[in-house]
N, C-alpha and C positions, 0 to 999 in steps of 0.2 A: 266107861268108855275112854279111850286113850285121849290125852290131851291133844288138841289141835293147835299147831304152832306155826305161826307166820314169821319167818326171819327175813328182815329187810337190810339190804345194803343201804348206806346212807347217801353219800355224794352221788348224784346222778339218779337216785331213785326217790328218796325222801326230799332232799334238799338240792338246790342248783348252786353248787360251790365252785364252778369251774373258774370264775375270774380270780378269786383269791388263790386258788391252786396255781394257775398260770403264772400270776405275778410272783408268788413265792418260789416257784421252780425256775423262773428267770433269774431272780436274785441269787438262788443257790448256785446255778451255772456260772454266772459272773464271778462268785467269790472263789472259784476254782480255775478261773481263765479259761473256761470252755464255752464255745458258742452255744447259745440257748437254742434248744429244738423248737421248731415252729408249734404253734398252739394247738393244732390238730393232733400232733403226735403226743402232746402233753395230756390233752383229753383223753387219749387212748389208754393211757397207763393209769388213769384214776381208778382206784380199787385195789391196786397193788400196796404193799407196804412201801415206805420211803425208800429204804435201800434197794429193794427189788425194782422199783420204778426208775430210779436214777440209774442203776446198773442196765436197765433196758434201753433207756434213752442214751446212755454213754458207754457202750459195751467196751471201749477201749480205756476207760477211766481206771485209775490205779485205786487200790483199796482205801489209801489215805485221802484221795479225791472225793470218793464216794462218801466217806465217813464226814469229811469236812462239809461236804455238800448238804448232806443230811441235817447237820447242826445248823447250817446257814438257812436252810429252808425253814425249820423251826423257828429260828429266831426272827426271820423275816415275816413269817406268818403271824407269830404272836404279837409281834410289835406293830403290825398293821392291825390287828384286832384291838390292841390297846389304844390305837388312834381312831378307832371307830370305822376303819375302811374296809372291814371284812363283812360282807353281806351274802347270807346263805339262806335265801328265802325257800320256804316250802313250796313245792309244785302245787299248783292248782288242783285241788280235789283230794289231796293227801289226808287232811284232817278229816273230812266227812268219811273216807275210807276207813281210817283207824277207828272212828266211832262205830261205823258199820260193823267192823270185825269184832271188836269187844262185844257188842250187843248180841252178835251171833255166836259167841262162846269161843272165839279164838284167843289164844295167848300171843302176845307179840315180843319180838326180840329184834336186836340189831346185831349184824356181823359186818365189820367194815374194815377198811385199811387205813382209816383216821386213827389218830392217837386216842387213848382214853380221855385224855384232857379235852381234845377237840371235840369228840363225841358228846361228852357231857355238857360241854358249853353249848353246842348248837341245840341240843335237845331241851337244855334248861331255858335257852333263850326263846324257844318256841313253846314253852310250858308243856312239854311232852315226856320229860324224864319218867314220871311215875307210870306212864302207859306200858312200859316194856319190862318184861320179867327178867330179861337177860340182856346184858350189853357187852359185846365183844369187840374190842378194839385190837390194833396191831401191836400194842406194847408187849404182850406177853404170848404172841402166836406167831407161827411162821406165815408167810404171805400166802393169800389166796393164789392158786386154787387149792392149796393144802386145806383139808377140811377140819383141822383142829378146832378153829374157833366155832364152827357149826356144831361139832360134836359136843363142845362144852356148853353151847346155848341150849341143846336138847337136854342135856344132862341137868342143867339148872332149872329148866322148864318142866322136867319129868315128862318129856315128849319122846316119842319113838320116830325113827326115819319115816315109816310109812304114813305117819299122820303130820309130818313136818313139810313145809314148802319153803325153799330159798327163792327169794325174789330179788332181782337186781338188773341193772342195766348193761352189764358188761359179761364177756365170755368168761372171765375169772369167777363171777358169781355162779353162773350155770355149771361150769366145771366143778366148782367146789360143792354144789348141791348133789351133782351125780356121783362124785367121789364119796359123799357122806350117805348115799343111799335114800336121799329125800326126792320129792318132787322139785322141779326147778322151773320158774316161770320168769320170762324176761319182761322188761318194760321198754317202750319205745321211745320215751322221752329224755333218756340219758345220753351216754357218750359212744356207745357201740351200735352199729346198724342191726336192726331187727333180723335181717337175713343172716348175719353172723351169729346171733343168738340161736336161731333155729337150726343153723348148720351145725353148732357144736352140741346140740341135744336138748334145747329148751323145749318143753312140751307145748308151750304157746307163748306168745308175746302180747301183752296188754297195750292197747292204744290209748288208755286213760285210766286214771285210778278207778272210776266207776266200773270199767270193763275188767279190771283186775279183780275187783270185788265180786263180780259175776263169775269169773273163772274159779276163784277160791270157794265161793258158796255153791257153785253149779253141781 
């Protein structure tokens, strides 16, 4: 039987990382003398790679401004982490969900716009690093919704598109899953509205991790 693979987005799906993301983005914009976007706009681009996110938030910015803002974001984020100011808690119910899926024979992976360093840190911090057979970050892939990172996750997990589910809180996650030929299920506790996830093509939107487990095992 083909391997069943559940591929999770990270921020907004597994963990709530909006506060440190917003803080670092505001510092990045200040570093290039651009007015910071409001936090709702910042939350909306969570899931994209940093260059794509900054380009979307500041379409008139020059290439050099974008590059400098990317560097500033990383410096600000990791400096805050060193000071113990970055808190990325798991959403309630995520740990029991992961346990349930593994017990029911699912392999798990992550496909995220976070850097590999950031992804490894947050999973290690929560004791989850060894739960996942594939970890795909933004360092070596084009930004979502390009399906490259999802294709590699399936390759590393020996899974096929028809037995793979992409799970995320943003339209970028759903579009990536559809582009890769997988199922695509949204979650309601993240940064994009459930109606937008359904409109872009999600087969369903889970309203809790327990509900997500039912959708996957149903």
